[in-house]
C-alpha positions in Angstrom: -0.8 4.0 8.0 2.7 3.8 9.7 1.4 4.5 13.2 -1.2 1.8 13.0 1.3 -0.7 11.5 3.9 0.2 14.2 1.2 -0.2 16.9 0.6 -3.7 15.7 4.3 -4.4 16.0 4.9 -4.6 12.3 7.4 -2.8 10.0 5.8 -0.5 7.4 8.9 -0.9 5.2 8.6 -4.7 5.3 4.9 -4.5 4.5 5.5 -2.1 1.5 8.3 -4.3 0.2 6.1 -7.4 0.4 3.2 -5.6 -1.2 5.4 -4.7 -4.2 6.8 -8.2 -4.5 6.1 -10.3 -7.6 4.2 -13.1 -5.8 1.8 -10.5 -4.3 1.4 -8.8 -7.7 0.7 -12.1 -9.4 -1.9 -13.0 -6.7 -3.6 -9.6 -7.2 -3.7 -10.2 -11.0 -5.2 -13.7 -10.5 -7.9 -12.4 -8.0 -8.7 -9.5 -10.4 -9.3 -12.0 -13.2 -11.5 -14.2 -11.0 -13.5 -11.2 -10.0 -14.0 -10.1 -13.7 -15.0 -13.6 -14.6 -17.7 -13.5 -12.0 -18.9 -10.1 -13.2 -17.7 -8.2 -10.2 -17.1 -4.5 -11.1 -16.7 -2.7 -7.9 -15.9 -3.0 -4.2 -17.2 -4.1 -1.9 -19.0 -6.9 -3.6 -20.6 -9.8 -1.6 -21.4 -13.1 -3.3 -23.7 -15.5 -1.6 -24.2 -18.6 -3.7 -24.9 -17.3 -7.1 -26.3 -13.9 -5.9 -24.2 -10.8 -6.0 -24.6 -7.8 -3.8 -22.7 -4.6 -4.6 -21.9 -1.7 -2.2 -21.7 -1.1 1.5 -25.4 -0.5 1.7 -26.1 -4.1 0.5 -24.2 -5.9 3.2 -27.3 -6.3 5.3 -29.2 -7.7 2.3 -26.4 -10.2 1.7 -26.4 -11.3 5.3 -30.2 -11.8 5.3 -30.0 -13.7 2.0 -27.3 -15.9 3.4 -29.3 -16.7 6.5 -32.4 -17.5 4.4 -30.4 -19.9 2.2 -29.4 -21.8 5.3 -33.0 -22.2 6.5 
């Protein structure tokens, strides 16, 4: 990870420090609770309207569904 972060001009130490900060931990807890409330149980999960698609192999299905909903 460090080479990529450095290549982007960022400090890996700063990123780790921020990731371990209370505001970030609090936000993670909030997002985890929101996911649980929606019935999300794994990653990646894609939600289109009220439909849930779970897994990398369902991304195409989610995109097709999203396009169909717009039509």
